[in-house]
C-alpha positions in Angstrom: 6.6 -8.0 -1.4 5.5 -6.3 1.8 2.6 -4.0 2.4 1.1 -2.1 5.3 -2.6 -1.5 4.8 -4.4 1.2 6.7 -8.1 1.5 6.5 -8.8 5.2 6.0 -11.7 7.6 5.7 -9.3 9.9 3.7 -5.7 9.9 2.6 -3.5 12.0 0.4 0.1 12.3 -0.6 2.1 15.5 -1.4 5.3 16.1 -3.3 6.9 19.5 -3.0 3.7 20.8 -1.4 1.5 19.7 -4.2 -1.2 17.0 -3.8 -0.4 14.2 -6.3 -2.8 11.5 -4.9 -6.0 11.8 -2.9 -8.7 9.3 -1.9 -11.7 9.1 0.3 -12.8 5.9 2.0 -10.5 3.0 1.3 -7.0 1.8 1.9 -3.7 3.6 2.2 -1.2 0.9 1.0 2.5 1.4 1.8 4.3 -1.2 -0.4 7.9 -2.4 -0.8 9.3 -4.9 -3.3 11.9 -7.2 -1.8 15.0 -8.6 -3.4 14.0 -11.6 -5.6 10.3 -10.6 -5.9 8.5 -11.0 -9.2 5.2 -10.0 -10.7 3.7 -13.2 -9.1 4.2 -11.6 -5.6 2.7 -8.3 -6.8 -0.3 -10.2 -8.2 -0.8 -12.2 -5.0 -0.4 -9.2 -2.7 -2.8 -7.0 -4.8 -5.4 -9.7 -4.9 -5.2 -10.1 -1.1 -5.5 -6.3 -0.5 -8.6 -6.0 -2.7 -10.3 -9.0 -1.1 -9.3 -8.6 2.5 -12.5 -8.2 4.6 -11.6 -5.4 6.9 -14.5 -2.9 6.3 -17.6 -2.8 8.5 -20.9 -4.3 7.4 -24.3 -3.2 8.5 -23.8 -4.9 11.8 -20.5 -3.2 12.4 -18.4 -6.3 11.9 -15.3 -6.4 9.7 -16.9 -8.4 6.9 -16.6 -6.3 3.7 -13.7 -5.9 1.2 -12.4 -2.8 -0.6 -14.3 -4.0 -3.7 -17.5 -4.5 -1.6 -17.5 -0.9 -0.4 -16.5 0.6 -3.7 -13.5 2.1 -1.9 -10.3 3.5 -3.4 -6.6 2.8 -2.8 -3.7 5.2 -2.3 -0.6 3.2 -3.1 2.7 4.6 -1.9 6.1 3.1 -2.3 8.0 2.7 0.9 11.4 0.9 0.8 11.7 1.3 4.6 9.3 -1.6 5.0 12.4 -3.7 4.2 14.3 -2.4 7.2 16.5 -4.9 9.1 16.8 -3.8 12.6 18.4 -6.9 14.0 21.9 -5.4 14.5 22.7 -2.0 16.0 20.6 1.1 15.9 20.7 1.9 12.2 18.4 -0.1 10.0 19.7 -1.8 6.9 17.7 -1.9 3.7 19.7 -4.5 1.6 16.6 -6.8 1.5 14.7 -4.2 -0.6 14.7 -4.8 -4.4 17.0 -2.6 -6.4 15.4 0.8 -7.3 14.5 0.0 -11.0 13.0 -3.4 -10.1 11.3 -1.9 -7.0 9.6 0.7 -9.2 8.6 -1.8 -11.8 6.9 -4.0 -9.2 5.3 -1.0 -7.4 3.7 0.0 -10.7 2.7 -3.6 -11.4 1.1 -3.8 -7.9 -0.9 -0.6 -8.5 -1.9 -1.8 -12.0 -3.2 -5.1 -10.6 -5.4 -3.2 -8.1 -6.7 -1.0 -10.9 -7.4 -4.1 -13.0 -9.6 -5.4 -10.1 -11.9 -2.3 -10.7 -10.5 -0.3 -7.8 -9.9 3.5 -8.1 -6.1 3.9 -7.5 -4.1 7.0 -6.7 -0.3 6.8 -6.2 2.6 8.5 -4.8 5.8 9.2 -6.7 8.4 6.4 -6.6 11.6 7.5 -4.9 10.3 11.0 -4.1 10.3 12.7 -0.7 6.6 12.4 0.1 4.3 13.8 2.8 1.4 11.3 3.5 -1.7 12.4 5.4 -4.4 10.1 6.5 -7.3 9.7 8.8 -7.0 6.1 10.0 -10.5 4.5 10.4 -10.7 2.3 13.4 -7.8 2.4 13.6 -7.2 -0.7 11.4 -3.7 -1.5 10.2 -2.8 -4.8 8.6 0.6 -6.2 7.6 0.8 -8.3 4.5 3.7 -10.3 3.0 3.7 -12.4 -0.2 
C-alpha cells in the first residue's frame, strides 16, 4: 500500500457538491492499495500513520503523533498513487489493486485507524471527489508498506 499523509489544520471532501467528510486538526491520508497487497499491509500502514511523530510539541518540534494530539484522519482513496511514469507522458496504473480489492483494503485501512481510537472521516471509493485542505507546515510524508 501507498499513502501520502498531509498534516492539516482542516480538510474536507465533497462529492457532487456535498461534504461527505470533514475534519479539523489531523491528517489527510490519500491511500492506494497496490497489486498483491493484503490486510497485513493495511495494518502496517495504518499503525505507522497513527504513530508517526509529525505534530509539534510544546517546544515546536515534530514530536507528537496523531494519537498524542487527539487528531482526526480524513482517508481518501487515490489509485493515482500507483502511477507509473517511467515510459512516455501518460501514466500507467496497472500496479494498483483491482477495484474490488482496492476498496476492501481501503476500508480495512480506515477501520484500522478507527480501531486505534482515531476519529476517521472518509471519501467515497471510486467517486469523483473534490478535496480541500489547509496544509499545516506544510508537512507532507510519503509512506509505503
